[in-house]
Every structure is written in C-alpha cells, then in structure tokens.
C-alpha positions in Angstrom: 3.4 27.4 -19.4 2.1 30.7 -20.8 -1.0 31.0 -23.0 -2.7 33.7 -25.0 -5.7 33.7 -22.7 -6.3 36.3 -20.0 -4.9 35.5 -16.6 -7.4 33.6 -14.4 -8.0 33.5 -10.7 -9.0 30.5 -8.6 -12.6 31.6 -8.7 -12.5 31.4 -12.5 -11.2 27.8 -12.6 -13.4 24.9 -13.5 -13.4 22.1 -10.9 -11.6 19.2 -12.6 -11.3 17.1 -9.4 -13.7 14.5 -10.7 -11.1 13.5 -13.2 -8.7 12.8 -10.4 -11.3 10.5 -8.8 -11.6 8.5 -12.1 -7.8 8.4 -12.5 -7.3 7.1 -8.9 -9.8 4.3 -9.4 -8.4 3.2 -12.8 -4.8 3.3 -11.6 -5.6 1.2 -8.6 -7.5 -1.4 -10.5 -4.7 -1.8 -13.1 -2.1 -1.9 -10.4 -4.0 -4.8 -8.7 -4.9 -6.6 -11.9 -1.7 -8.6 -12.4 -1.9 -10.1 -8.9 -5.5 -10.9 -9.4 -4.7 -12.9 -12.5 -1.7 -14.7 -10.9 -3.9 -15.8 -8.0 -6.1 -17.8 -10.3 -5.3 -21.5 -10.2 -5.0 -23.1 -13.7 -8.1 -25.3 -13.1 -10.3 -22.6 -11.4 -12.5 -21.6 -14.4 -15.0 -19.9 -12.2 -12.4 -17.5 -10.7 -10.9 -17.0 -14.1 -14.2 -15.8 -15.5 -14.8 -13.6 -12.5 -11.4 -11.9 -13.0 -12.0 -11.7 -16.8 -15.4 -10.0 -16.1 -13.6 -7.3 -14.0 -10.9 -6.9 -16.6 -13.5 -6.4 -19.3 -15.1 -3.6 -17.2 -11.9 -1.7 -16.3 -10.4 -2.0 -19.8 -13.7 -0.7 -21.2 -13.7 2.2 -18.8 -10.1 3.1 -19.7 -10.9 3.0 -23.5 -14.0 5.2 -23.2 -12.3 7.6 -20.8 -9.6 8.2 -23.5 -12.1 8.4 -26.3 -13.9 11.1 -24.4 -10.7 13.1 -24.0 -9.7 12.6 -27.6 -13.1 13.8 -28.9 -14.2 16.3 -26.3 -11.2 17.6 -24.4 -8.1 17.9 -26.7 -10.0 19.5 -29.7 -11.6 22.1 -27.5 -8.5 22.9 -25.4 -5.9 22.9 -28.2 -6.9 26.1 -30.0 -7.1 28.1 -26.8 -3.5 27.5 -25.8 -0.3 29.2 -26.7 1.8 27.4 -29.3 4.3 26.6 -26.6 1.7 24.3 -24.9 1.3 22.2 -28.0 4.0 19.7 -27.1 2.1 18.9 -23.9 -0.9 17.8 -25.9 1.4 16.0 -28.4 2.8 13.9 -25.5 -0.6 13.1 -24.2 -1.9 12.0 -27.6 1.2 9.8 -28.1 0.6 8.3 -24.7 -3.0 7.6 -25.5 -1.9 5.7 -28.6 0.6 3.7 -26.6 -2.1 2.8 -24.0 -4.5 1.7 -26.7 -1.9 -0.5 -28.2 -1.2 -2.0 -24.7 -5.0 -2.5 -24.2 -5.0 -4.4 -27.5 -2.2 -6.6 -26.2 -4.1 -7.2 -23.0 -7.2 -8.1 -25.0 -5.3 -10.7 -26.9 -3.7 -12.1 -23.8 -7.1 -12.3 -22.1 -8.5 -14.4 -24.9 -5.5 -16.8 -24.7 -5.8 -17.1 -21.0 -9.5 -17.9 -21.1 -8.8 -20.4 -23.8 -6.5 -22.4 -21.7 -5.9 -20.7 -18.3 -2.5 -22.4 -18.1 0.6 -21.0 -16.4 2.1 -19.6 -19.5 -1.0 -17.7 -20.7 -1.7 -16.5 -17.2 1.8 -15.1 -16.9 1.5 -13.5 -20.4 -1.6 -11.7 -19.3 -0.2 -10.6 -16.0 2.9 -9.2 -17.7 0.7 -7.4 -20.3 -1.3 -5.8 -17.5 1.9 -4.7 -15.7 3.1 -3.0 -18.8 -0.2 -1.3 -19.3 -0.2 -0.1 -15.7 3.3 1.4 -16.1 2.1 3.3 -19.2 -1.0 4.5 -17.5 0.8 5.7 -14.5 3.2 7.8 -16.6 0.3 9.2 -18.7 -1.9 10.2 -15.7 1.0 11.9 -14.0 1.6 14.0 -17.1 -2.1 14.7 -17.5 -2.6 15.8 -13.9 0.6 17.8 -13.8 0.3 19.7 -17.1 -3.1 19.3 -18.8 -5.7 19.3 -16.1 -4.6 22.8 -14.9 -4.9 24.0 -18.5 -8.3 22.5 -18.8 -9.4 24.1 -15.6 -8.3 27.5 -16.9 -9.6 27.3 -20.4 -12.8 25.2 -20.5 -16.2 26.2 -19.5 -18.2 24.3 -16.9 -20.5 23.0 -19.7 -17.6 21.8 -21.8 -16.0 20.0 -18.9 -19.3 18.4 -17.8 -19.8 17.2 -21.3 -16.7 15.0 -20.9 -18.0 13.5 -17.7 -21.5 13.0 -19.1 -20.0 11.1 -22.1 -18.0 8.9 -19.7 -21.1 8.1 -17.7 -23.1 7.2 -20.8 -20.4 4.7 -21.8 -20.9 2.6 -18.6 -23.4 -0.2 -18.9 -26.4 0.5 -16.7 -25.8 -2.8 -14.8 -22.3 -1.6 -13.8 -23.1 2.0 -12.7 -23.4 1.2 -9.0 -20.2 -0.9 -9.1 -18.3 1.9 -11.0 -19.4 4.6 -8.5 -18.3 2.2 -5.7 -14.9 2.0 -7.4 -14.7 5.7 -7.5 -15.9 6.1 -3.9 -13.3 3.7 -2.5 -10.5 6.3 -2.5 -12.4 9.3 -3.8 -12.7 12.7 -2.1 -16.2 12.7 -0.5 -16.8 16.3 -1.5 -16.1 15.5 -5.1 -18.2 12.4 -5.0 -21.1 14.5 -3.8 -20.6 17.0 -6.6 -20.5 14.1 -9.1 -24.0 13.2 -8.0 -25.3 16.7 -7.6 -27.5 16.7 -10.7 -29.0 13.3 -9.9 -32.5 12.9 -8.4 -32.7 13.0 -4.6 -33.3 9.2 -4.2 -30.2 8.5 -6.3 -28.1 11.0 -4.2 -29.3 9.2 -1.1 -29.0 5.6 -2.1 -25.9 5.5 -4.3 -23.3 6.6 -1.6 -24.8 3.9 0.7 -25.0 1.0 -1.7 -22.2 1.5 -4.2 -19.3 1.0 -1.7 -20.8 -2.4 -0.7 -21.2 -3.4 -4.4 -17.5 -2.6 -5.0 -16.5 -4.4 -1.7 -18.1 -7.6 -3.0 -16.4 -7.3 -6.4 -13.0 -6.6 -4.7 -13.4 -9.6 -2.4 -14.1 -11.8 -5.4 -11.4 -10.4 -7.7 -8.7 -9.1 -5.3 -9.3 -11.4 -2.4 -10.2 -8.7 0.0 -13.0 -6.0 0.2 -10.3 -3.4 1.0 -7.6 -3.8 -1.7 
C-alpha cells in the first residue's frame, strides 16, 4: 500500500511490538474463556464468580484497548496515509464496532449466567465468548498485517507511547501485576523489558519475577492449569 509520506527505512520505524504482546494475551484469554465457563458446575458459585472476575478483567482490557486506538491511533494515522489506505482503516473501525457489539452480548450473557448459573445460561455465555473470539482473531490479523506496519512508519515514538500509556492507565492498580503476567506468559522477553524501561529500577527488577507467578495462580483457578 503506497502513501504520500517519504519512504522510510527500518531505522526510521517505530517499534510497535508491544501491541503484538497485548494482542497475543487477549487472543489467548478469549480463546480459553468458553472452556473456562463450561467447566463450571451449575452449583459451584465460588468458581462461577472466579471466572466472572477474570472475564470482567479481560473484557475491560479489550474495551479500553480499542478505545485507545479509536481516540489516539486512527485519528493520528488517517491524515498521513494515501487515500488508497483509507479502506484499511474503514475495515478496522467496522471490526471495532462489531467487537463492541459482541462484548455487549457477552456482558448480558454474563449477567444471566451469574443470576442462575444453569446449563442454558452457561452455554449461552460460552457461545457468546466463542463468537467474540472469532471476531477478535479476524480483527487482530487485519490490524497486524495492514495497520501496524503503517503505524510504525507514520507515527512518532511519542505518539505511539501515548497509546500504551493510556492503556496502562486504564488497568486498575490492583490488577497491574496480573496483567503484566498475562503479557509475559507468551510475550517476547526483549519487548517485555522495553515495556518496563521507563519504570523505576525496583519495578523493573520485581515485576518480571512476581507477575508470572500472579498470572499462574489466576490461570490455575480459571483455566485449571498454571500453563494454559
């Protein structure tokens, strides 16, 4: 896809690999979510609330991730692209709308499930999560193939980091260690180090050591194994 901007070299590109780390974690958690719901026995309220707590976290992460893109990525990127790239953004924005609608359906199904946790409501929620995962997988493939390379070429480092900073601010403080552990589970170690580069030295030392254990405990509780 050509643009009106000058040709760039690899040295000019902004490092957008942190977005891949986030995508990998979100895609994994939504892929695993239907099975986590289906494993809950209809009379196991404690496990139902544990799974619901996790769903609340990952659904919130997804929502705020897309809000950050809608507010800080697309409006900055769009005017810098050749008109022939506009359809790529249009597709992504339509996919965002579809994912938000799917998140709304999941939210309604979560409420029904918690209200009764019977077989029918459990299956309704699992199906809604499966549909959400399918939409998410399609969207992330499009974004990583077409839009992240454009962002790398046309955004400044400050503009790119503003997106990540907004995402970090949206995470409740109590969940920061857990979320980084989610990222670290399959994330590129080099990218994870870069994500912590601006943090104080104690944070850079402690988080990589503690966060994976925090996620392992959550995964064991929700997914039945510390290594899902």
